[in-house]
MDTraj code that builds the backbone (N, CA, C; nanometers):
import mdtraj as md
import numpy as np

residues = "MET ILE TYR SER GLN ASP ILE ASP LYS LYS CYS ALA VAL CYS GLN TYR ALA GLU LYS GLN GLY GLU ASP GLU ILE TYR CYS ALA LYS LYS LYS GLN ALA VAL PRO PHE ASN SER ASP ALA CYS ASP LYS PHE CYS TYR ASP ILE LEU LYS ARG HIS THR ARG ARG ARG LYS LYS LEU LYS THR ASN PHE ASN PRO GLU ASP PHE LYS LEU".split()
xyz = np.array([
    [6.5960, 7.1878, 10.9964],
    [6.5780, 7.0345, 11.0805],
    [6.6939, 7.0692, 11.1765],
    [6.6816, 6.9736, 11.2435],
    [6.8055, 6.9507, 11.3372],
    [6.8906, 6.8834, 11.2408],
    [6.9270, 6.7828, 11.1798],
    [7.0295, 6.7206, 11.1444],
    [7.0747, 6.7448, 10.9619],
    [7.0107, 6.8827, 11.0030],
    [7.0708, 6.9249, 10.8266],
    [7.2005, 6.9344, 10.7849],
    [7.2639, 6.9579, 10.6691],
    [7.3743, 6.9886, 10.6752],
    [7.3924, 7.1612, 10.6790],
    [7.2808, 7.2410, 10.6459],
    [7.3180, 7.3826, 10.6408],
    [7.2909, 7.4343, 10.7945],
    [7.3739, 7.3708, 10.8597],
    [7.3438, 7.4479, 10.9728],
    [7.4166, 7.5766, 11.0077],
    [7.4405, 7.6704, 11.1262],
    [7.4979, 7.7578, 11.0820],
    [7.6218, 7.7275, 11.2146],
    [7.7348, 7.7446, 11.1702],
    [7.8779, 7.6772, 11.2103],
    [7.9392, 7.7800, 11.3310],
    [7.8563, 7.7902, 11.4190],
    [7.9538, 7.8740, 11.5435],
    [7.9989, 7.8175, 11.6487],
    [8.0924, 7.8671, 11.7020],
    [8.1470, 7.8191, 11.8672],
    [8.0503, 7.7694, 11.9221],
    [7.9638, 7.8240, 11.9816],
    [7.8352, 7.8411, 12.0605],
    [7.7866, 7.6765, 12.0779],
    [7.7982, 7.6211, 11.9453],
    [7.7032, 7.4767, 11.9814],
    [7.8543, 7.3548, 11.8921],
    [7.9636, 7.4094, 11.9430],
    [8.0511, 7.2881, 11.9310],
    [8.0350, 7.1881, 11.9671],
    [8.1086, 7.0873, 11.9968],
    [8.1330, 7.0001, 12.1136],
    [8.2148, 7.0289, 12.2044],
    [8.3456, 7.1069, 12.1421],
    [8.4993, 7.0755, 12.1762],
    [8.4420, 7.2588, 12.2898],
    [8.3689, 7.3258, 12.2888],
    [8.3288, 7.4553, 12.3345],
    [8.2636, 7.4109, 12.4418],
    [8.3572, 7.5151, 12.5418],
    [8.2925, 7.5136, 12.7372],
    [8.2903, 7.6479, 12.7295],
    [8.1457, 7.7235, 12.7867],
    [8.1292, 7.8339, 12.8299],
    [8.2484, 7.9012, 12.9469],
    [8.2962, 7.9915, 12.9261],
    [8.3560, 8.0321, 13.0448],
    [8.3287, 8.1658, 13.0843],
    [8.2369, 8.2403, 13.0282],
    [8.1555, 8.3590, 13.0189],
    [8.0696, 8.4012, 12.9702],
    [7.9777, 8.4988, 12.9757],
    [7.8874, 8.5550, 12.8760],
    [7.9392, 8.5900, 12.7756],
    [8.0514, 8.6310, 12.7278],
    [8.0851, 8.6754, 12.6122],
    [8.2239, 8.5723, 12.5150],
    [8.2314, 8.4679, 12.6303],
    [8.3617, 8.3586, 12.5860],
    [8.3333, 8.2454, 12.6155],
    [8.4041, 8.1518, 12.5191],
    [8.4196, 8.0327, 12.5114],
    [8.5107, 7.9667, 12.5032],
    [8.5472, 7.8770, 12.5662],
    [8.7306, 7.7931, 12.5783],
    [8.7168, 7.6852, 12.4942],
    [8.7782, 7.6387, 12.3874],
    [8.8225, 7.6378, 12.2863],
    [8.9261, 7.4823, 12.3279],
    [8.8770, 7.3491, 12.3316],
    [8.9207, 7.2396, 12.3502],
    [9.0160, 7.2109, 12.2690],
    [9.0036, 7.2122, 12.1273],
    [9.0624, 7.1966, 12.0623],
    [9.2024, 7.2646, 12.0420],
    [9.1410, 7.4034, 12.0176],
    [9.2581, 7.4785, 11.9830],
    [9.2967, 7.5307, 12.1080],
    [9.2764, 7.5106, 12.2202],
    [9.3150, 7.5522, 12.3510],
    [9.3376, 7.6847, 12.3882],
    [9.2450, 7.7953, 12.3492],
    [9.2348, 7.9364, 12.4000],
    [9.1025, 7.9354, 12.3918],
    [9.0984, 8.1061, 12.4758],
    [8.9284, 8.1500, 12.4859],
    [8.9331, 8.1781, 12.3128],
    [8.7705, 8.2148, 12.2907],
    [8.7289, 8.2561, 12.1628],
    [8.6058, 8.3418, 12.2223],
    [8.5726, 8.4383, 12.1535],
    [8.4228, 8.5345, 12.1502],
    [8.3462, 8.3962, 12.1011],
    [8.2171, 8.4348, 12.1901],
    [8.1105, 8.3632, 12.1981],
    [8.0193, 8.3189, 12.0687],
    [7.9930, 8.4386, 11.9927],
    [7.9387, 8.4106, 11.8382],
    [8.0556, 8.3852, 11.7391],
    [8.1567, 8.3285, 11.7373],
    [8.2831, 8.3591, 11.6710],
    [8.2366, 8.2313, 11.5519],
    [8.2727, 8.2598, 11.4333],
    [8.2652, 8.1360, 11.3507],
    [8.3756, 8.0133, 11.3606],
    [8.3026, 7.9128, 11.3279],
    [8.3797, 7.7820, 11.3759],
    [8.5046, 7.7403, 11.2928],
    [8.6222, 7.6786, 11.3326],
    [8.6897, 7.6630, 11.2547],
    [8.6890, 7.5097, 11.1978],
    [8.8121, 7.4771, 11.1622],
    [8.7718, 7.3046, 11.0648],
    [8.7577, 7.1986, 11.1505],
    [8.7652, 7.1979, 11.2763],
    [8.7647, 7.1143, 11.3864],
    [8.6019, 7.1034, 11.4837],
    [8.5027, 7.1822, 11.3951],
    [8.3961, 7.1689, 11.4412],
    [8.3410, 7.0606, 11.4362],
    [8.2430, 7.0615, 11.5379],
    [8.2058, 6.8963, 11.5324],
    [8.0550, 6.9594, 11.6059],
    [7.9374, 6.9810, 11.5360],
    [7.7612, 7.0164, 11.6205],
    [7.7846, 6.9457, 11.7037],
    [7.7148, 6.9713, 11.8281],
    [7.6646, 6.9229, 11.9844],
    [7.5294, 6.9360, 11.9626],
    [7.3810, 6.8858, 11.9349],
    [7.3007, 6.9084, 11.9228],
    [7.2506, 6.9702, 12.0670],
    [7.2672, 6.9110, 12.1824],
    [7.2406, 6.9410, 12.2945],
    [7.2680, 7.0846, 12.3423],
    [7.3567, 7.1518, 12.2905],
    [7.3743, 7.2737, 12.3220],
    [7.3319, 7.4174, 12.1786],
    [7.2331, 7.3585, 12.1302],
    [7.1413, 7.4536, 12.0209],
    [7.0398, 7.4995, 12.0953],
    [7.0305, 7.6509, 12.0698],
    [6.8866, 7.7144, 12.1598],
    [6.7985, 7.6938, 12.0989],
    [6.6681, 7.6328, 12.1669],
    [6.5573, 7.6426, 12.1192],
    [6.4717, 7.7332, 12.1657],
    [6.4061, 7.7209, 12.0566],
    [6.2880, 7.8646, 12.0974],
    [6.1513, 7.7910, 12.1406],
    [6.0975, 7.8433, 12.2432],
    [5.9538, 7.7955, 12.2734],
    [5.8430, 7.8667, 12.2592],
    [5.7534, 7.8107, 12.2064],
    [5.6178, 7.8498, 12.1923],
    [5.5722, 7.9844, 12.2746],
    [5.5057, 8.0836, 12.2308],
    [5.4084, 8.1337, 12.2959],
    [5.2830, 8.1073, 12.3726],
    [5.3397, 8.1343, 12.4736],
    [5.1437, 8.1100, 12.5165],
    [5.0309, 8.1474, 12.4411],
    [4.9177, 8.0882, 12.4493],
    [4.8246, 8.1670, 12.3753],
    [4.7229, 8.2263, 12.4775],
    [4.6635, 8.3545, 12.4314],
    [4.5915, 8.4506, 12.5614],
    [4.4670, 8.3882, 12.4968],
    [4.4340, 8.3133, 12.5848],
    [4.2816, 8.2932, 12.5563],
    [4.1978, 8.3125, 12.7038],
    [4.0952, 8.3318, 12.6966],
    [4.0064, 8.3461, 12.7969],
    [3.9079, 8.2284, 12.8057],
    [3.8875, 8.1370, 12.7749],
    [3.7828, 8.0155, 12.7555],
    [3.7292, 7.9588, 12.8826],
    [3.5959, 7.9431, 12.9188],
    [3.5418, 7.8955, 13.0206],
    [3.5134, 7.7639, 13.0329],
    [3.4918, 7.6587, 13.0947],
    [3.4130, 7.5583, 13.0806],
    [3.2815, 7.5474, 13.0237],
    [3.2263, 7.6261, 13.0377],
    [3.1166, 7.6460, 12.9386],
    [3.1277, 7.6323, 12.7969],
    [3.2231, 7.7388, 12.7580],
    [3.3004, 7.7035, 12.6141],
    [3.2442, 7.5747, 12.5655],
    [3.2848, 7.4497, 12.6258],
    [3.3348, 7.3557, 12.5585],
    [3.2138, 7.2277, 12.5659],
    [3.0997, 7.2769, 12.5985],
    [2.9715, 7.1956, 12.6171],
    [2.9137, 7.2000, 12.5341],
    [2.8297, 7.0640, 12.5190],
    [2.7563, 7.0252, 12.3668],
    [2.6362, 7.0424, 12.3985],
])
top = md.Topology()
chain = top.add_chain()
for i, resn in enumerate(residues, 1):
    res = top.add_residue(resn, chain, resSeq=i)
    for name in ("N", "CA", "C"):
        top.add_atom(name, md.element.get_by_symbol(name[0]), res)
traj = md.Trajectory(xyz[None], top)
């Protein structure tokens, strides 16, 4: 669920984190760089817009218009 209490607390989805590079994030509260997948500190505030979303796979189908005629 999006707003559940059991979210994975990582600095990558914190409101105060800004991505610096591939492996590094700058924390505005700590005022220092931290690793991308490090565990969050006590000042963690979840930002839903930074969450990585998984996309559905496209179905491999070979339907023709004739398949849908009655």
